[in-house]
C-alpha positions in Angstrom: 9.9 55.8 42.4 6.8 53.6 42.1 3.6 55.6 41.5 0.5 53.6 40.7 -1.2 54.9 37.6 -4.5 55.3 39.4 -3.0 57.7 42.0 -3.8 61.4 41.7 -1.0 63.9 42.5 -1.4 67.6 42.3 1.2 69.3 40.1 2.4 71.5 43.0 3.3 68.5 45.2 6.8 66.9 45.3 7.2 63.2 45.4 10.9 62.3 45.8 12.6 59.5 43.9 12.1 56.1 45.7 8.7 56.8 47.3 5.9 54.3 46.8 2.4 55.6 46.1 -0.3 53.0 46.0 -3.4 52.7 43.9 -6.2 55.2 44.4 -4.1 57.6 46.5 -4.9 61.3 46.3 -2.2 63.8 47.0 -3.5 67.4 47.1 -1.6 70.6 46.5 1.8 71.6 48.1 2.6 68.2 49.7 6.1 66.8 50.1 6.6 63.1 50.1 10.1 61.8 51.0 12.1 59.1 49.2 11.5 56.4 51.8 7.7 56.9 52.2 5.2 54.1 51.4 1.6 55.0 50.9 -0.8 52.1 50.7 -4.0 52.1 48.6 -6.5 54.9 48.9 -4.5 57.2 51.2 -5.6 60.8 51.0 -3.3 63.7 51.7 -5.4 66.9 51.6 -2.8 69.6 51.1 0.3 71.2 52.7 1.4 68.0 54.3 5.0 66.7 54.9 5.5 62.9 55.0 9.2 62.0 55.3 11.6 59.5 56.8 11.0 55.7 56.7 7.2 56.2 57.0 4.4 53.8 56.0 0.8 54.9 55.9 -1.9 52.2 55.8 -4.8 51.8 53.4 -7.6 54.4 53.5 -5.9 56.7 56.0 -6.8 60.4 55.5 -4.4 63.2 56.5 -5.5 66.8 56.8 -3.6 70.1 56.0 -0.3 71.0 57.7 0.3 67.6 59.4 3.9 66.5 59.6 4.6 62.8 59.7 7.9 61.0 60.0 10.2 63.8 61.1 13.2 62.8 63.3 12.5 62.3 67.0 12.7 65.2 69.5 15.4 63.4 71.5 18.9 64.8 72.0 20.3 61.2 72.0 19.2 60.7 68.4 22.2 60.6 66.1 20.6 59.9 62.8 20.2 56.2 63.1 17.6 54.4 60.8 14.2 54.3 62.5 10.6 54.1 61.3 7.0 55.4 61.7 4.3 52.9 60.8 0.7 54.2 60.6 -2.2 51.7 60.2 -5.4 51.6 58.2 -8.3 54.0 58.0 -6.9 56.6 60.5 -8.0 60.2 60.4 -5.1 62.5 61.1 -6.3 66.1 61.4 -4.6 69.5 61.0 -1.2 70.2 62.5 -0.7 66.6 63.9 2.9 65.5 64.3 4.1 62.0 64.6 7.9 61.2 64.9 10.0 58.2 64.0 11.5 56.0 66.7 15.0 56.0 68.3 17.5 53.2 68.5 17.3 53.1 72.2 13.5 52.7 72.1 13.3 49.9 69.6 13.4 52.1 66.4 9.7 52.1 65.7 6.8 54.4 66.4 3.6 52.5 65.6 0.0 53.6 65.2 -2.8 51.1 64.8 -6.0 51.1 62.7 -9.2 53.3 62.8 -7.8 56.0 65.1 -8.8 59.7 65.3 -6.0 62.1 65.9 -7.6 65.6 66.3 -5.9 68.9 65.5 -2.4 69.6 66.9 -1.9 66.3 68.6 1.7 65.0 69.0 2.8 61.3 69.1 6.3 61.1 70.3 9.1 58.7 69.3 8.8 55.0 70.1 5.1 55.2 71.0 2.9 52.2 70.4 -0.7 53.3 69.8 -3.4 50.7 69.5 -6.6 50.5 67.4 -9.5 52.9 67.6 -7.6 55.3 69.8 -8.8 58.9 70.0 -6.5 61.7 70.9 -8.6 64.9 71.2 -7.3 68.4 70.2 -3.7 69.3 71.4 -3.0 66.1 73.3 0.8 65.6 73.7 2.0 62.0 74.1 5.7 61.8 75.1 8.2 59.2 73.9 8.0 55.5 74.7 4.3 55.5 75.7 1.9 52.6 75.1 -1.8 53.4 74.5 -3.9 50.3 74.1 -7.0 49.8 72.0 -10.1 51.9 72.4 -8.5 54.4 74.8 -9.6 58.1 74.6 -7.3 61.0 75.8 -9.2 64.3 76.3 -8.2 67.6 74.9 -5.1 69.5 76.1 -3.9 66.5 78.1 -0.3 65.5 78.5 1.0 61.9 78.8 4.4 61.6 80.4 7.1 59.5 78.7 7.1 55.7 79.3 3.5 55.8 80.6 1.1 52.9 79.7 -2.6 53.6 79.2 -4.7 50.4 79.2 -7.5 49.3 76.9 -10.7 51.3 77.1 -9.4 53.9 79.5 -10.7 57.4 79.3 -8.6 60.5 80.2 -10.5 63.6 81.0 -9.5 67.0 79.4 -6.7 69.0 80.8 -5.2 66.0 82.6 -1.5 65.4 83.2 -0.9 61.7 83.2 2.4 60.8 84.9 1.7 57.2 85.9 0.2 54.0 84.3 -3.5 53.9 83.8 -5.4 50.6 84.2 -7.7 49.3 81.5 -11.2 50.8 81.5 -10.2 53.4 84.1 -11.8 56.9 84.1 -9.0 59.4 84.9 -9.2 63.2 85.3 -7.4 66.1 87.0 -4.5 68.5 86.6 -2.4 65.8 88.2 -4.6 63.0 87.1 -6.3 60.6 89.5 -8.6 57.6 88.9 -12.1 58.7 89.4 -13.7 55.4 88.7 -14.5 53.1 85.7 -15.2 54.1 82.1 -18.7 52.8 82.3 -19.7 54.7 79.1 -17.0 53.1 77.1 -17.8 49.6 78.5 -21.5 49.9 77.7 -20.7 51.2 74.2 -18.7 48.1 73.5 -21.6 45.9 74.7 -19.9 44.6 77.8 -22.0 42.1 79.8 -23.3 43.4 83.2 -21.6 40.5 85.1 -18.3 41.6 83.7 -18.9 45.2 84.7 -19.8 44.2 88.2 -16.7 42.0 88.6 -14.6 44.9 87.4 -16.3 47.3 89.8 -15.6 44.9 92.7 -11.9 44.8 91.7 -11.6 48.6 91.5 -13.2 48.9 94.9 -10.7 46.4 96.4 -7.7 48.1 94.7 -8.7 51.4 96.3 -9.1 50.0 99.8 -5.9 48.0 100.3 -2.3 47.8 99.3 -2.6 48.2 95.5 -0.1 45.5 94.3 -0.8 43.1 97.1 -4.5 43.2 96.3 -3.8 42.6 92.7 -1.5 39.6 93.5 -4.2 38.1 95.8 -6.9 38.4 93.1 -4.5 37.0 90.5 -3.7 34.0 92.7 -7.5 33.4 93.1 -7.8 32.8 89.4 -10.5 35.3 88.3 -13.1 34.1 85.9 -13.8 37.5 84.4 -11.9 38.4 81.3 -11.9 42.1 82.1 -10.6 41.5 85.6 -7.9 39.2 84.2 -6.9 42.0 81.7 -6.5 44.6 84.6 -4.5 42.2 86.7 -2.2 41.3 83.9 -1.7 45.0 83.2 -0.9 45.8 86.9 1.4 42.8 87.3 3.1 43.2 84.0 6.5 44.8 83.4 6.7 48.5 84.1 9.1 50.8 85.8 6.4 53.4 86.6 3.9 53.7 89.4 0.2 53.5 88.9 -2.7 55.8 89.2 -4.8 54.0 91.8 -8.5 54.2 92.6 -9.3 56.6 95.4 -11.1 55.2 98.4 -14.3 57.2 99.1 
C-alpha cells in the first residue's frame, strides 16, 4: 500500500493493501478502494463509493456518492481475465454512475478522457473509449465497445447500442436510441434516432469559423440527397479544404461494421 501522507482518508473507509493513493486525495466516509486501484493527485471520493479492479483515476477527478467504478464487465464471455479501467483528469462523476473494466475480446481497456461530466446514473460499458469533454446526461446507458469522441453530448435517458461510434461534437437529444454511427457535429434525436441536422450550437460555442460551418452544411445536404457512401467517396476524392469536412469524411470512410445515421432529405 502506498498512501501519500497528504491524503485524507475517513476512518470508516477501507483501502486494501496494494492501492496507491496520491497526494492531496480526499476519501470520504464508507468508501472501498481495491488493491489494484491507483488514484492520482487531488482525487476526491465524496462517500459510499466503490473503486475496484485495475482502475486508474486521473488528477483532480471528483466522484460523488454511490458511484461504482472498475467492477467486472457485464458480459457473459468474461472469464476473469486481467482488464483495466482508466479514467482521465478533472472528470466529474456523479451519483450512481457505473463504469466497468474491459474484456479480453475488446482490447482489455475501458478508457475515459479528461474534463468529462457524467451525470447521475450513467453507465459506461466494457471496452468503451470516451474522449475529452464528453457529457453524458442523467441515466444515459452506453453499451460495450462504443467510441464517443471529444466534445460529444448524449442527452438524458438515451441509449447507445454496442459498437456504435459517435463523432466529435455530435449532440444526441434526450430519450434517443442510437443504433448506428453518428457523424461528427451531427444533431441527432428520436426514439429511433435520426440525424436532424448539424450541431450548430456546439460549433458556435467552440468558435468555429463561418466558412467551415458553411462547408459542413453543404456536405450534410449532399449526403442527405444522394447515395450516402458514394457521395462521401466523391467528396473525399475531390480533396476538401475544410478541416471539418475532412473529419466527417474520414469518419464515414473509416473502419466500422455498423451502418450510419444519415441526414434526412427535406
